[in-house]
C-alpha positions as CSV (number, residue, x, y, z in Angstrom):
1,X,37.3,5.1,-37.0
2,X,37.4,5.4,-33.2
3,X,38.7,2.3,-31.4
4,X,36.7,0.7,-28.7
5,X,38.3,0.5,-25.2
6,X,37.7,-1.6,-22.1
7,X,37.5,1.1,-19.5
8,X,35.1,-1.0,-17.5
9,X,36.9,-4.0,-16.2
10,X,37.6,-6.1,-13.1
11,X,39.6,-3.4,-11.4
12,X,36.7,-0.9,-11.7
13,X,34.4,-3.5,-10.0
14,X,37.1,-4.2,-7.3
15,X,37.4,-0.6,-6.4
16,X,33.7,0.2,-6.4
17,X,31.6,0.3,-3.2
18,X,28.8,-2.0,-2.1
19,X,25.6,0.1,-2.2
20,X,21.9,-0.5,-1.6
21,X,19.7,1.2,-4.2
22,X,16.2,1.9,-2.7
23,X,13.3,3.2,-4.7
24,X,10.0,4.6,-3.4
25,X,8.1,1.5,-4.6
26,X,10.0,-0.6,-2.0
27,X,12.3,-2.1,-4.6
28,X,15.9,-2.5,-3.5
29,X,18.9,-3.7,-5.3
30,X,22.3,-4.5,-3.9
31,X,24.9,-3.1,-6.3
32,X,28.5,-1.9,-6.5
33,X,28.8,1.8,-7.4
34,X,31.5,4.2,-8.2
35,X,32.0,7.4,-10.2
36,X,31.3,6.9,-13.9
37,X,34.7,6.0,-15.3
38,X,34.0,7.6,-18.7
39,X,32.0,10.7,-18.0
40,X,34.0,13.5,-16.5
41,X,31.0,14.6,-14.5
42,X,31.2,14.4,-10.7
43,X,27.4,14.1,-10.5
44,X,27.4,10.9,-12.5
45,X,27.5,7.5,-10.8
46,X,27.6,4.0,-12.4
47,X,26.3,1.0,-10.6
48,X,26.6,-2.7,-11.3
49,X,23.5,-4.5,-10.0
50,X,23.5,-8.2,-10.9
51,X,20.1,-9.9,-11.2
52,X,21.1,-12.5,-8.6
53,X,22.0,-9.9,-6.0
54,X,25.4,-11.7,-5.5
55,X,28.1,-9.1,-5.9
56,X,30.7,-11.9,-6.4
57,X,29.1,-12.7,-9.7
58,X,31.3,-12.1,-12.7
59,X,30.3,-8.9,-14.5
60,X,30.1,-8.7,-18.2
61,X,32.2,-5.7,-19.2
62,X,31.2,-4.1,-22.4
63,X,33.5,-2.5,-24.9
64,X,33.1,1.3,-25.0
65,X,34.3,4.0,-27.3
66,X,35.8,7.2,-25.9
67,X,33.6,9.8,-24.4
68,X,34.2,12.5,-27.0
69,X,33.1,10.1,-29.7
70,X,29.8,9.3,-28.0
71,X,29.1,12.8,-26.8
72,X,27.8,11.2,-23.6
73,X,25.9,13.1,-21.0
74,X,24.7,11.9,-17.6
75,X,21.1,10.9,-17.3
76,X,19.0,7.9,-18.0
77,X,15.6,7.8,-19.8
78,X,12.8,7.0,-17.3
79,X,15.1,7.6,-14.3
80,X,13.4,7.3,-10.9
81,X,14.2,9.0,-7.6
82,X,16.4,6.5,-5.8
83,X,18.2,6.5,-2.5
84,X,21.8,5.2,-2.5
85,X,23.0,3.9,0.9
86,X,26.4,2.4,1.6
87,X,26.2,-1.3,2.4
88,X,28.3,-3.3,4.9
89,X,28.7,-6.8,3.5
90,X,30.1,-8.3,6.7
91,X,27.3,-7.0,8.8
92,X,24.7,-7.5,6.0
93,X,23.2,-4.0,6.6
94,X,23.0,-0.6,5.1
95,X,24.8,2.2,7.0
96,X,26.0,5.7,6.9
97,X,24.3,8.7,5.1
98,X,22.1,8.3,2.1
99,X,22.4,10.1,-1.3
100,X,19.3,10.9,-3.3
101,X,19.8,10.5,-7.1
102,X,17.8,9.8,-10.2
103,X,18.7,6.3,-11.5
104,X,17.8,4.2,-14.5
105,X,19.3,1.7,-17.0
106,X,22.5,3.1,-18.4
107,X,21.5,4.3,-21.9
108,X,25.0,3.5,-23.2
109,X,25.1,-0.1,-21.9
110,X,21.6,-1.2,-23.0
111,X,22.9,-4.6,-23.9
112,X,23.3,-5.4,-20.2
113,X,20.5,-4.2,-17.9
114,X,22.6,-4.8,-14.8
115,X,24.4,-1.5,-15.4
116,X,22.5,1.5,-13.8
117,X,23.3,5.2,-14.3
118,X,22.5,7.6,-11.5
119,X,22.7,11.4,-11.6
120,X,23.4,12.7,-8.1
121,X,23.5,16.5,-8.3
122,X,24.8,17.4,-4.8
123,X,28.0,15.5,-4.4
124,X,30.2,13.1,-6.3
125,X,29.8,9.4,-5.3
126,X,33.5,9.1,-4.6
127,X,33.3,11.9,-2.0
128,X,30.1,10.5,-0.6
129,X,31.5,7.0,-0.1
130,X,34.6,8.3,1.7
131,X,37.0,5.8,0.3
132,X,39.9,6.7,2.6
133,X,42.2,4.2,1.0
134,X,41.6,5.4,-2.5
135,X,41.7,9.2,-3.0
136,X,38.9,10.5,-5.3
137,X,40.2,11.2,-8.8
138,X,40.0,14.7,-10.1
139,X,36.9,14.0,-12.1
140,X,35.5,17.5,-12.1
141,X,36.3,20.4,-14.4
142,X,38.7,22.9,-12.9
143,X,37.1,25.8,-11.1
144,X,36.7,28.9,-13.1
145,X,39.4,31.5,-12.3
146,X,38.2,34.3,-10.1
147,X,37.0,37.3,-12.0
148,X,39.4,40.2,-12.2
149,X,37.8,42.9,-10.0
150,X,36.3,45.9,-11.7
151,X,35.4,48.7,-9.4
152,X,32.0,50.1,-10.4
153,X,32.0,53.5,-12.1
154,X,29.4,55.7,-13.6
155,X,29.1,53.3,-16.6
156,X,28.0,50.6,-14.1
157,X,26.0,52.6,-11.6
158,X,23.9,54.6,-14.1
159,X,21.2,55.6,-11.6
160,X,23.5,56.8,-8.7
161,X,22.8,58.7,-5.6
162,X,19.0,58.8,-5.7
163,X,17.4,60.5,-2.7
164,X,13.8,59.7,-3.2
165,X,11.7,58.2,-0.3
166,X,11.5,54.4,-0.3
167,X,8.1,52.9,-0.8
168,X,6.6,50.5,1.9
169,X,8.4,47.2,2.2
170,X,5.4,45.3,0.9
171,X,5.7,46.9,-2.5
172,X,9.4,46.0,-3.0
173,X,10.1,43.5,-5.8
174,X,10.3,40.0,-4.5
175,X,13.3,37.9,-5.7
176,X,14.1,34.2,-5.2
177,X,17.7,33.3,-5.8
178,X,21.3,34.0,-4.9
179,X,22.1,37.4,-3.5
180,X,24.5,39.3,-1.1
181,X,23.3,40.7,2.2
182,X,25.0,43.8,3.5
183,X,22.7,45.0,6.2
184,X,25.3,44.4,8.9
185,X,28.3,45.3,6.8
186,X,31.5,47.1,7.8
187,X,32.8,49.3,5.1
188,X,35.8,51.4,4.1
189,X,36.4,54.2,1.6
190,X,40.1,53.2,1.5
191,X,40.3,50.1,-0.7
192,X,42.4,48.6,-3.5
193,X,41.2,50.1,-6.8
194,X,39.4,53.1,-5.4
195,X,41.3,55.4,-7.7
196,X,40.2,53.5,-10.8
197,X,36.5,54.6,-10.5
198,X,35.2,58.1,-11.3
199,X,32.9,57.7,-8.3
200,X,35.9,58.2,-6.0
201,X,35.1,58.9,-2.3
202,X,31.4,58.3,-3.1
203,X,32.1,54.6,-3.1
204,X,32.9,52.2,-0.2
205,X,34.0,48.5,-0.1
206,X,31.8,46.6,2.2
207,X,32.1,43.1,3.8
208,X,28.9,41.1,3.1
209,X,27.5,37.6,3.3
210,X,25.4,35.2,1.4
211,X,22.5,32.9,2.4
212,X,23.6,29.6,3.9
213,X,22.0,26.9,6.1
214,X,24.3,27.9,8.8
215,X,23.2,31.5,9.1
216,X,19.5,30.7,8.5
217,X,19.0,33.0,5.6
218,X,16.7,31.9,2.8
219,X,16.8,32.6,-0.9
220,X,14.0,35.0,-0.6
221,X,15.2,38.6,-0.9
222,X,13.7,42.1,-1.6
223,X,14.8,45.1,-3.7
224,X,14.2,48.7,-2.6
225,X,13.2,50.2,-6.0
226,X,14.4,53.6,-4.9
227,X,18.0,52.5,-5.0
228,X,18.2,50.4,-8.1
229,X,21.6,51.5,-9.4
230,X,21.1,50.4,-13.0
231,X,19.1,53.1,-14.8
232,X,17.5,50.7,-17.3
233,X,16.1,48.5,-14.5
234,X,15.1,51.5,-12.4
235,X,13.1,52.9,-15.4
236,X,11.7,49.4,-16.0
237,X,10.4,49.3,-12.4
238,X,8.8,52.7,-12.8
239,X,7.2,51.6,-16.1
240,X,6.1,48.1,-15.1
241,X,5.5,48.1,-11.4
242,X,5.3,51.5,-9.7
243,X,1.7,52.2,-10.9
244,X,0.6,48.6,-10.7
245,X,2.4,46.9,-7.8
246,X,0.5,43.6,-8.3
247,X,2.2,43.2,-11.7
248,X,5.5,42.6,-10.0
249,X,4.2,41.0,-6.8
250,X,5.2,37.4,-7.5
251,X,8.7,35.9,-7.0
252,X,11.0,37.1,-9.8
253,X,8.1,38.8,-11.5
254,X,10.0,42.1,-11.9
255,X,12.6,42.6,-14.5
256,X,15.1,43.7,-11.9
257,X,14.7,40.4,-10.0
258,X,15.1,38.4,-13.1
259,X,18.3,40.3,-13.8
260,X,19.6,39.8,-10.3
261,X,19.0,36.1,-10.0
262,X,20.4,35.4,-13.5
263,X,23.4,37.8,-12.8
264,X,22.8,39.9,-15.8
265,X,22.0,43.2,-14.1
266,X,25.6,44.4,-14.7
267,X,26.3,42.3,-17.8
268,X,27.6,39.4,-15.7
269,X,30.7,41.3,-14.8
270,X,30.2,40.7,-11.1
271,X,29.3,37.6,-9.1
272,X,26.3,38.8,-7.0
273,X,24.0,41.7,-6.3
274,X,23.3,43.0,-2.9
275,X,19.6,43.1,-1.9
276,X,17.7,42.7,1.4
277,X,16.4,40.0,3.6
278,X,15.3,40.4,7.2
279,X,17.6,38.2,9.4
280,X,16.0,37.3,12.7
281,X,19.0,35.3,13.7
282,X,21.8,37.8,12.8
283,X,20.7,41.4,12.9
284,X,19.9,44.3,10.6
285,X,19.5,48.1,10.5
286,X,18.7,48.3,14.2
287,X,20.9,51.2,15.4
288,X,19.1,54.5,15.1
289,X,21.3,57.6,14.4
290,X,20.9,61.3,14.0
291,X,22.8,63.4,11.4
292,X,25.0,64.7,10.4
293,X,26.5,61.4,9.4
294,X,27.3,59.1,6.6
295,X,26.6,55.5,5.7
296,X,27.0,53.0,2.8
297,X,23.8,52.3,0.9
298,X,24.3,48.8,-0.5
299,X,21.0,48.1,-2.2
300,X,21.7,46.6,-5.7
301,X,25.4,47.0,-5.2
302,X,27.7,44.9,-7.4
303,X,29.6,42.2,-5.5
304,X,32.3,39.6,-5.8
305,X,32.6,36.2,-4.0
306,X,35.9,37.2,-2.6
307,X,37.1,38.1,0.9
308,X,36.5,41.6,1.9
309,X,38.9,43.8,3.9
310,X,37.3,42.7,7.2
311,X,37.4,39.0,6.4
312,X,33.8,38.7,5.2
313,X,33.2,36.2,2.4
314,X,31.7,38.7,-0.1
315,X,33.0,42.1,-1.3
316,X,30.4,44.7,-2.4
317,X,30.9,48.2,-3.7
318,X,28.3,50.5,-2.2
319,X,27.6,54.2,-2.7
320,X,28.3,56.5,0.3
321,X,25.5,58.8,1.5
322,X,26.0,61.9,3.7
323,X,22.9,63.0,5.6
324,X,21.8,65.7,8.0
325,X,18.7,63.7,9.0
326,X,17.9,60.4,10.7
327,X,19.4,57.1,9.5
328,X,20.0,53.6,10.7
329,X,23.1,51.5,10.5
330,X,23.4,47.7,10.6
331,X,24.6,45.5,13.4
332,X,23.8,42.3,15.4
333,X,20.6,42.4,17.4
334,X,21.1,44.1,20.7
335,X,24.5,45.5,19.8
336,X,25.5,49.0,20.7
337,X,27.4,50.2,17.7
338,X,28.6,53.9,17.4
339,X,26.9,55.6,14.4
340,X,30.2,57.3,13.5
341,X,33.2,55.3,12.8
342,X,36.8,56.5,12.6
343,X,38.1,57.4,9.1
344,X,38.1,55.7,6.6
345,X,35.5,53.4,8.0
346,X,31.7,53.5,8.0
347,X,28.7,51.2,8.3
348,X,26.1,50.1,5.9
349,X,22.8,51.9,6.5
350,X,19.5,53.3,5.3
351,X,17.7,56.6,5.5
352,X,14.7,56.6,8.0
């Protein structure tokens, strides 16, 4: 039989933070909150909210059995959207940033309604409260180790080096989710692991980015169906969408978008897939070039969330195209970038 333990006690209350809980109905409660001491879930916050509103009241600390015995998860039945705001007792006022959570009576402490459980998905309460005198405990699971890099080969890029003409932008599948953007990428054909792929010099490592609030990119992104590098998804587009564009017009309506946003297009062996999003703040394929020349075509390229050779936060592996015709390469708006780069470097680009 699992023994009960008093993990909630006076020391927990002493180290917790005065916090005002505000609900949309206008109801407010003055509480003391801290990271849940039992659940090893950084998104879970436990609050003690005495009926009297006097935080000096003695709390009743229930006996609890260990987490693995209860199989506890964070979340209260009937939880309501609640704003948590730090409270300055001496000034008798709320201050600082607010944290939006979903809060309700703690389902594991039902015998005392003064205990409130809040699920706060963006940040742990300990980090939010900035308790400089008390470092936040390591209450999160250790980050997953980085994936060992696999350079794409012909078993990954099964629809490689297609030279068909791209359809109009309005017919490209529309995706909503995480992606890599390589439309301004610097690339090199001399990279670690290049000799492990049977694609050899037909492949380049490119430095790419992801959508963040800082760079103004949204989660909306598009796929040029001409350059879907996975043959099953290329054929799927031809069967489902090419003759009936409206069938794939909605966000993530196409099979290729579903695979990209769920990271299953290459069996989950990579972190991201490169697609396209017009970036009015950054740049794009705005430098026009005449052949002969070469460029890296990064549409649906497999990517890792690891630093590229040029310091960019994302590394993508893009097919290299040589052309005698016109093409465009990427760069910041208004930049004057040479179309031809010294070996082994090249730029990401598209045929025009």
